[in-house]
N, C-alpha and C positions, 0 to 999 in steps of 0.2 A: 210635656214638651213645650207647649205654648208658654207656660210660665218661664221656662228657661230661656226661650227666645226673647221674651219681654225683658228678662234680666240683662241679656247681652245688649239689647237695644238701648236700655237705660245706661249701661256702662259706656257704650260708644258715644251716646249723646253727651254724657258727662265729660268725656275726654275732649270732645269738640268745643263744648262751652268753656271749659277751663283754658284751652289753648287760645281761643278767641281769634284764630286765624285759620286759613285753609290747611288741612292736614290730609295726607294720602292715606289710603286704606292700610298700607304697610306701616306707616307711622303709627296709626292706631293699634295695629297688631303688635308692634314692638312695645307699646305702653301696656297693653293687656297682658302680654307675656311676662311682664315683671311680676305679676301676681297670679297669673293663670298659665302655667308652663305649656299646657297641651292645647291651647286654643288654636284653631285652624283658620287660615285666610278666608275660607268660605263662610265661616261664622260671622266675620266682620262684614263681608260683602252682603250677606243677608240682612244684617242689622242696618247697614247703610241704605240698602234698597227700601226697607220698611220705613226708615226715617224720611227718605226723599218722597215716598208716596204719601206720607202723612203731612208733608210740607214743613217739617221741623228742621230740615237742613237743606242746603243748596249744594249742587254739584257743579264745579267748574271743570268742564270737559277738557279745556285746553291744557290744564295741569293735572287732570284726573285726580282732583282733590275735592274735599268737602268742607263746608262751613256751617256752623249752627246759625239759624236765623232767629 
């Protein structure tokens, strides 16, 4: 399970880096669902939480959006 969580975290980070701007969790979810039909919102939120804790992304609370640092 830990390997799978790491995979989601890497994919979420890749989306944020590619976008280069603030993206909402549901914006990320929409991109992931293009290739992973059954991904759930909680999966994205867990990946985002891990990335914030690691200091790899920033959260802009006023927009409830995230940016790769």
